[in-house]
C-alpha positions as CSV (number, residue, x, y, z in Angstrom):
1,M,-237.6,36.8,-43.4
2,K,-234.2,38.4,-43.8
3,R,-235.9,41.7,-43.2
4,C,-237.5,40.4,-40.0
5,M,-234.0,39.5,-38.7
6,E,-232.6,42.9,-39.7
7,L,-235.4,44.6,-37.7
8,A,-235.0,42.2,-34.7
9,Q,-231.3,43.2,-34.3
10,F,-232.2,46.9,-33.8
11,A,-233.1,46.0,-30.2
12,K,-230.0,43.9,-29.4
13,G,-229.2,44.3,-25.7
14,H,-232.6,45.7,-24.8
15,T,-235.0,42.7,-25.0
16,A,-233.5,40.1,-22.6
17,P,-234.7,37.8,-21.1
18,N,-237.0,38.0,-24.1
19,P,-235.7,37.0,-27.6
20,M,-235.1,39.4,-30.5
21,V,-238.0,39.4,-32.9
22,G,-238.9,41.2,-36.0
23,A,-242.2,41.0,-38.0
24,V,-243.1,42.0,-41.6
25,L,-246.7,42.1,-43.0
26,V,-246.9,41.5,-46.8
27,H,-249.8,41.9,-49.1
28,D,-249.5,40.8,-52.7
29,G,-245.7,41.0,-52.6
30,I,-245.6,44.5,-51.0
31,I,-244.7,45.2,-47.4
32,I,-247.5,47.1,-45.7
33,G,-246.3,46.8,-42.1
34,E,-243.0,46.4,-40.1
35,G,-242.2,46.1,-36.4
36,W,-239.8,44.7,-33.9
37,H,-239.7,44.0,-30.2
38,K,-238.0,47.1,-29.0
39,E,-237.6,46.6,-25.2
40,Y,-238.4,44.0,-22.6
41,G,-241.9,44.6,-21.1
42,K,-243.1,46.6,-24.1
43,A,-245.2,45.6,-27.2
44,H,-243.9,42.6,-29.2
45,A,-242.9,42.6,-32.9
46,E,-246.2,41.4,-34.2
47,V,-248.2,44.1,-32.4
48,N,-245.9,46.8,-33.5
49,C,-246.0,45.5,-37.1
50,I,-249.8,45.5,-37.2
51,D,-250.0,48.9,-35.5
52,S,-247.6,50.3,-38.2
53,V,-250.1,49.5,-41.0
54,S,-251.6,52.7,-42.4
55,A,-255.3,53.4,-42.1
56,D,-255.7,52.9,-45.9
57,N,-254.2,49.5,-45.7
58,K,-256.0,48.1,-42.6
59,K,-258.6,46.5,-44.8
60,L,-255.8,44.4,-46.5
61,I,-254.7,42.7,-43.3
62,P,-257.0,39.7,-43.7
63,E,-255.5,39.1,-47.1
64,S,-251.9,39.5,-45.9
65,T,-249.1,37.2,-44.7
66,M,-247.0,37.9,-41.7
67,Y,-243.4,36.9,-41.5
68,V,-241.9,36.6,-38.0
69,N,-238.7,35.0,-37.0
70,L,-240.0,33.4,-33.8
71,E,-243.4,31.7,-33.1
72,P,-245.9,34.2,-31.8
73,C,-246.4,34.0,-28.1
74,A,-249.5,32.2,-26.7
75,H,-249.4,33.4,-23.0
76,E,-250.2,36.5,-21.1
77,G,-247.0,37.9,-19.7
78,K,-245.9,41.5,-19.6
79,T,-248.0,42.0,-22.8
80,P,-251.1,40.2,-24.3
81,A,-250.6,37.1,-26.4
82,C,-249.5,37.9,-29.9
83,A,-251.2,34.8,-31.4
84,K,-254.6,36.1,-30.2
85,R,-253.9,39.5,-31.8
86,L,-253.2,37.9,-35.1
87,I,-256.4,36.0,-34.9
88,Q,-258.3,39.1,-34.0
89,E,-256.8,40.9,-37.1
90,K,-257.7,37.8,-39.2
91,V,-254.2,37.6,-40.8
92,H,-254.3,35.1,-43.7
93,A,-251.0,33.2,-43.0
94,V,-247.9,33.3,-40.8
95,Y,-244.4,32.2,-41.8
96,I,-241.9,31.7,-38.9
97,S,-238.3,30.7,-38.6
98,N,-238.3,28.9,-35.3
99,V,-240.6,27.4,-32.7
100,D,-240.3,29.2,-29.4
101,P,-238.3,27.0,-26.9
102,F,-240.0,28.7,-23.9
103,E,-242.2,26.0,-22.2
104,Q,-245.1,28.4,-21.9
105,V,-245.2,28.8,-25.7
106,R,-243.4,25.9,-27.4
107,G,-245.8,25.2,-30.2
108,K,-248.9,26.6,-28.4
109,G,-248.9,29.8,-30.5
110,I,-248.8,27.7,-33.7
111,N,-251.7,25.5,-32.5
112,I,-253.8,28.5,-31.6
113,L,-253.3,30.0,-35.0
114,E,-254.0,26.8,-36.9
115,H,-257.2,26.1,-34.8
116,A,-258.3,29.6,-36.0
117,D,-257.7,28.4,-39.6
118,I,-254.7,30.6,-40.1
119,K,-252.1,28.9,-42.3
120,V,-248.7,28.5,-40.5
121,K,-245.4,27.5,-42.2
122,E,-242.4,26.8,-40.0
123,G,-238.7,26.6,-40.7
124,T,-238.1,29.6,-43.0
125,L,-234.3,30.4,-42.6
126,K,-234.3,28.2,-39.6
127,D,-230.6,28.2,-39.0
128,A,-230.3,31.9,-39.3
129,G,-233.0,32.2,-36.7
130,L,-231.2,29.9,-34.3
131,W,-228.0,32.0,-34.7
132,L,-229.9,35.3,-34.2
133,N,-231.5,34.2,-31.0
134,R,-228.7,31.8,-29.8
135,R,-228.7,33.3,-26.4
136,F,-232.4,32.7,-25.9
137,F,-232.3,29.2,-27.3
138,C,-229.2,28.2,-25.2
139,Y,-230.9,29.5,-22.0
140,H,-234.0,27.5,-22.5
141,Q,-232.5,24.4,-24.2
142,Q,-229.2,24.1,-22.4
143,K,-230.5,25.6,-19.1
144,R,-227.5,28.0,-18.9
145,P,-226.4,31.3,-20.3
146,Y,-224.8,31.5,-23.8
147,I,-221.1,31.8,-23.0
148,I,-218.7,34.1,-25.0
149,L,-215.0,34.0,-24.2
150,K,-213.2,37.2,-25.0
151,W,-209.5,38.2,-24.8
152,A,-206.8,40.2,-26.5
153,Q,-203.4,38.6,-27.0
154,S,-199.9,39.8,-28.0
155,Y,-198.2,39.1,-31.3
156,E,-196.6,36.1,-29.6
157,G,-200.0,34.8,-28.2
158,N,-199.7,36.1,-24.6
159,L,-202.4,37.6,-22.5
160,A,-200.2,39.6,-20.2
161,P,-196.6,40.0,-19.0
162,A,-195.2,37.3,-16.7
163,D,-195.6,39.5,-13.7
164,K,-199.3,39.8,-14.4
165,S,-199.1,43.6,-14.6
166,R,-201.7,45.5,-16.6
167,M,-200.9,46.1,-20.2
168,Q,-203.3,47.4,-22.8
169,L,-203.1,45.3,-26.0
170,S,-206.0,46.2,-28.2
171,N,-206.4,49.5,-29.9
172,T,-209.1,52.1,-29.1
173,S,-211.5,51.0,-31.8
174,S,-211.4,47.4,-30.5
175,Q,-211.9,48.7,-27.0
176,Q,-215.0,50.6,-28.1
177,L,-216.3,47.4,-29.8
178,V,-215.8,45.5,-26.5
179,H,-217.9,48.1,-24.7
180,K,-220.7,47.7,-27.3
181,W,-220.5,43.9,-26.7
182,R,-220.8,44.5,-22.9
183,M,-224.0,46.5,-23.5
184,E,-225.4,43.6,-25.6
185,E,-224.7,40.8,-23.1
186,A,-226.4,40.2,-19.8
187,A,-223.3,39.6,-17.7
188,I,-219.5,39.8,-17.8
189,M,-217.1,37.9,-15.6
190,V,-213.4,38.0,-14.5
191,G,-211.3,36.0,-12.1
192,Y,-209.7,37.2,-8.9
193,H,-206.2,37.9,-10.3
194,T,-207.6,40.0,-13.2
195,A,-209.8,42.0,-10.7
196,M,-206.9,42.5,-8.4
197,N,-204.1,43.3,-10.8
198,D,-206.0,45.2,-13.6
199,N,-208.6,46.8,-11.3
200,P,-211.2,46.9,-14.2
201,Q,-214.4,48.8,-14.1
202,L,-216.2,46.2,-16.3
203,T,-218.8,48.7,-17.6
204,A,-219.9,49.8,-21.0
205,R,-218.5,53.3,-20.7
206,K,-217.6,53.8,-24.4
207,W,-221.1,52.8,-25.7
208,E,-224.5,54.0,-24.8
209,G,-226.7,51.4,-23.2
210,K,-227.4,49.4,-20.1
211,Q,-224.6,48.1,-17.9
212,P,-224.2,44.3,-17.7
213,L,-224.1,42.4,-14.4
214,R,-220.5,42.2,-13.2
215,I,-219.4,38.9,-11.8
216,I,-216.1,38.6,-9.9
217,L,-214.5,35.5,-8.3
218,D,-213.0,36.4,-4.9
219,R,-212.9,33.2,-2.9
220,N,-211.8,34.7,0.4
221,L,-213.1,38.3,-0.1
222,Q,-209.6,39.8,-0.4
223,L,-210.3,42.4,-3.0
224,P,-210.0,46.0,-1.6
225,K,-213.3,47.8,-1.3
226,T,-211.6,50.7,-3.1
227,H,-211.3,48.7,-6.3
228,N,-213.5,49.7,-9.2
229,I,-215.8,46.7,-8.9
230,Y,-217.2,48.4,-5.8
231,N,-217.8,51.7,-7.5
232,G,-221.6,51.4,-7.6
233,E,-221.9,51.9,-11.4
234,A,-223.4,48.4,-12.1
235,V,-225.1,45.5,-10.3
236,T,-222.3,43.2,-9.1
237,W,-222.0,39.6,-7.9
238,I,-219.0,38.6,-5.8
239,I,-218.6,34.9,-5.9
240,N,-217.0,33.7,-2.7
241,E,-216.7,31.0,-0.2
242,V,-217.4,33.1,2.9
243,E,-220.8,34.8,3.0
244,D,-224.1,35.5,1.3
245,G,-225.8,38.9,1.4
246,I,-226.6,42.2,-0.3
247,V,-224.9,45.5,0.3
248,G,-226.1,48.3,-2.0
249,N,-225.5,47.1,-5.6
250,V,-223.3,44.3,-4.5
251,T,-224.5,40.7,-4.0
252,Y,-222.3,38.3,-2.2
253,V,-222.9,34.8,-3.6
254,R,-221.5,32.0,-1.5
255,L,-220.5,28.9,-3.4
256,R,-218.2,25.9,-3.1
257,F,-214.9,26.5,-4.8
258,D,-214.5,22.9,-6.1
259,G,-214.7,21.2,-9.4
260,T,-218.3,22.1,-9.8
261,L,-217.8,25.9,-9.3
262,L,-218.5,26.9,-12.9
263,Q,-221.7,24.8,-13.1
264,Q,-222.8,26.3,-9.8
265,I,-222.4,29.8,-11.2
266,L,-224.2,28.9,-14.4
267,N,-227.1,27.5,-12.4
268,K,-227.3,30.7,-10.4
269,L,-227.3,32.8,-13.6
270,H,-230.0,30.6,-15.1
271,A,-232.2,31.0,-12.1
272,A,-231.7,34.8,-12.3
273,K,-232.8,34.8,-16.0
274,I,-229.4,35.8,-17.3
275,L,-229.3,34.8,-21.0
276,S,-225.7,35.4,-21.8
277,L,-222.3,35.7,-20.1
278,M,-219.1,37.2,-21.5
279,V,-215.9,35.9,-19.8
280,E,-213.1,38.4,-20.0
281,G,-210.3,36.7,-18.2
282,G,-207.8,35.9,-17.0
283,A,-206.0,32.9,-18.4
284,E,-206.9,30.5,-15.6
285,L,-210.6,31.3,-15.8
286,L,-210.7,31.2,-19.6
287,N,-208.9,27.9,-19.7
288,S,-211.3,26.4,-17.1
289,F,-214.3,27.2,-19.2
290,M,-212.6,25.7,-22.3
291,K,-211.5,22.6,-20.4
292,E,-215.1,21.9,-19.3
293,G,-216.5,22.6,-22.8
294,L,-218.6,25.4,-21.3
295,W,-218.3,28.0,-24.1
296,D,-220.2,28.8,-27.3
297,E,-218.1,31.6,-28.9
298,A,-214.5,32.9,-28.5
299,R,-213.8,36.4,-29.7
300,V,-210.0,36.9,-29.9
301,F,-208.1,40.1,-30.7
302,E,-204.8,39.4,-32.3
303,T,-202.7,42.6,-31.7
304,T,-199.3,43.9,-32.8
305,V,-198.1,44.5,-29.3
306,S,-195.1,42.3,-28.3
307,I,-194.8,40.4,-25.0
308,E,-192.0,37.9,-25.5
309,K,-192.5,36.2,-22.1
310,G,-195.9,36.2,-20.5
311,L,-199.1,34.3,-19.6
312,A,-200.1,32.3,-22.6
313,A,-203.6,32.8,-24.1
314,P,-205.8,29.7,-24.7
315,N,-204.8,27.7,-27.7
316,M,-207.5,27.9,-30.4
317,K,-205.7,26.0,-33.2
318,K,-208.0,23.0,-33.0
319,N,-211.1,25.2,-33.3
320,E,-212.4,26.4,-36.7
321,R,-212.3,30.1,-37.2
322,K,-215.6,31.4,-38.4
323,L,-214.9,35.1,-38.9
324,E,-211.9,37.3,-39.3
325,L,-212.1,41.1,-39.3
326,A,-209.4,43.7,-39.3
327,I,-210.0,46.6,-36.8
328,E,-207.2,49.0,-37.7
329,D,-204.0,47.1,-36.7
330,D,-205.9,44.5,-34.6
331,M,-207.3,41.3,-36.1
332,L,-210.6,40.0,-34.6
333,E,-211.0,36.3,-34.9
334,V,-214.2,34.6,-33.9
335,Y,-214.5,30.9,-33.1
336,V,-217.6,28.9,-32.6
337,N,-217.6,25.7,-30.4
338,Q,-217.9,22.7,-32.7
339,E,-220.4,21.2,-30.2
340,S,-222.6,24.2,-30.4
341,A,-226.2,23.6,-31.4
342,Y,-226.5,27.1,-32.9
343,P,-224.7,27.2,-36.2
344,Y,-222.9,30.4,-37.3
345,I,-224.4,31.8,-40.5
346,S,-222.2,33.8,-42.8
347,G,-223.3,37.4,-43.1
348,M,-225.2,37.4,-39.8
349,E,-224.1,39.9,-37.1
350,L,-222.4,38.8,-34.0
């Protein structure tokens, strides 16, 4: 099952809104097939696994056990139902980590297999499976995207100088890692002051892959059209209180800027099948997510840069740090919300 999860992570950032899934076919203790779901809309892990079995070993499939980290699908979507393919191949047994939370599957794949007299065992490395696909589980169980807060802070714990001027805190290696994260998440978000003062591009320029949906708060549509968020390099939502509409790659989303704003945004993202959201600042926006308990992870770069007087970063002292990693002279600290239903597993990738 650990091998399944290793395989699944090869496709990180490419399968949403589907989960990451790996599959391994074992005969008499020897792996005879491997596969993973490589890209949304293409063949699922179980199919790729079976198709990888050599011609000489095809006859062994009915005597083999498949390990797959998520319940085989039972519905016809972009691809045929995997459960039916396993029945067709007469696989002897199937071990899975987690039941699929998607309402069109949710136990149906298991039922189909068992009715065909295929042995099914659930719960192998269950917690590790939850962590691996925490975005997918959060989307279907919490009815919102999985939320990651990200920021860099000075030696003193400040996000920026008091005048809110742009100041690069993290080193180049940390910046590249952030661009990798952007490619892996479905959307990224900043507030008005960050967009205005920093003029960020909010793209994954330093890592090959897809561009995330950019989300910017601009209540009265005051951001200049010459700012980078209008550069056409990624699909962009401008959350505002003035108008709805689509102009090129920019969608204007009109919402009420009241105490329910964050939940309104999350509802819109859920409806758009956005599985994950990385919130990149600034201080007011980050603190608003934390105040409402609407976060799952916080990824914090502690840097050696000094800002004696500035905008304070969110206080993470009451939260348990789950991971600490040195990136040259930066220190990455990862926190997981204590209320999260998706437990961090030591050794699992972010």
